[in-house]
C-alpha positions, 0 to 999 in steps of 0.5 A: 712894799707900797711905801718903799716904791713911794720913797724910790720914786720920789727919791727920798728915803723916809718920805713914806713910813716903811715897816717890816710888818705889812699893813701899817699904812691905814690911811690914804697918804697924799705926797706932792711930787715936783711941786715947789721942789725949792721948798720940799724940806720946808713945807709941812702938813697943813701948810698953805703954800701960795702961788700956782701949782707947778706944771709938772706936779702931781700926787702919789696916793698911798692907800692902805694895804687892804689885804694886809691892814688888821682893821674891822670890816667897817673900816675896810668898807669905808676904804673901799667906798672912798677909793671908788669915789676917788677913781670915779670923781677924780678928774686929773686921775691918770694912772692907778697902780695896783701892788701885789706881793709876788711871793704870794700871788694875787689874794681874793682881796686883790681879786675883788679890787681888780673887779671893782677897778675894772668896773668903775675906772674911767676908760682914759685912766690906765691901770697898771699891776705891779709885783712887789718883793721880786728882789 
């Protein structure tokens, strides 16, 4: 799913935690890509790294699987509100990838997210739907 895609894109086997059970991601995980590649194995969460961000650096943000995570409704609403703020306020946002399990097709939750993204996402930000688990 999502975490496997993060690992594939970054060419790292275990950067993002993967599990056979869907819905394990229950927080927003930020992965810096191409920033300080000579230090990638040394930098840990919370470290302060001096210097400018590399010109080709960007973030991948792994969001919880809204349709699969077993959480109370108020947590899901908090996630949705945060995602909405992130999409509208993040000035450097370039693309949003929405992953859909190809074995099941879009769920009602996917439809809600698609509508929210369509209503909120700035025009200059690309929106891409990716079908997963088609292998």
